[in-house]
N, C-alpha and C positions, 0 to 999 in steps of 0.2 A: 377544194383552192390549189387542182391541180398546174392553173393558167399563172395562176402569182410565183412566180419562183423573183425574188426580190433579189438573187446574187447571181440574175444570168445577165453579163451583156448585149446578150438577143433581146431579152423583156426587158431589157431598159431602153437602148434602141424603138423598141417598141411602144413602146411610153408615151416616147420625146418628140416623135409623131403625133400619131396619136395629139395628147397634148394641141404640140407648133397645131394642127389642119381646126382642132375647137377651135384654139382661140386667134386664128384668122375671120376664120367665123362669125366669132363672134363680139372680137371688139369693136369700138371705131375707129374708123380708122384720123379723125377732128376730136376737138377737148382734150382735156384732163387724159383721158388714157392714148394719147396720139402718142407720144415715146415709145410706148410697150406696143404700141401696132404698128409700126414703127419696124421695132425689135425682133417680133415677131416674126415680119416680109424677109428681111434679113434672113430670120432660121429657116423663114422656110421657100428662103433660094428668090426673092421680092419678084412672086408670081410663078417664076418654074410649075409648082406643083399645084394642081386645089386643095385646099380645104377638106373634099368631099377624098380626091388622093391621098390625101397623104393621112386619114383614119383610115380608110383602108391598106395603105402599108405597111400599119402600124401591130392592126386587127393582125392582120400575115401572119409578119413575124414575132408577137409570141402567139401565132397558131402555128407553123412550123420553129417555129421550137421545143414545139412541145414534144408535136409527130416524128422529130426528129431524135429525138429523147427515144419516146416509149419505140422505133425502132430500134437505137441500139440493142434498146435492154429484153427486142423478142416477146412485145406484149400488142395487140394486134388492135 
């Protein structure tokens, strides 16, 4: 489990981007979860980023952090 690094700020940024994308895709705009959906829309930039874009950004950040760490160590 080399991708799960809770001590890394980049890992947390990637996780937050992924969770924001997933939440903005699954939460309904109305009903009892409407306030939570508005908060997620605010975190996502009010529609500037698509949910899929946010999820790919999060996965990219997590993978990039791992690749840079392996590059500094000299692993291939």
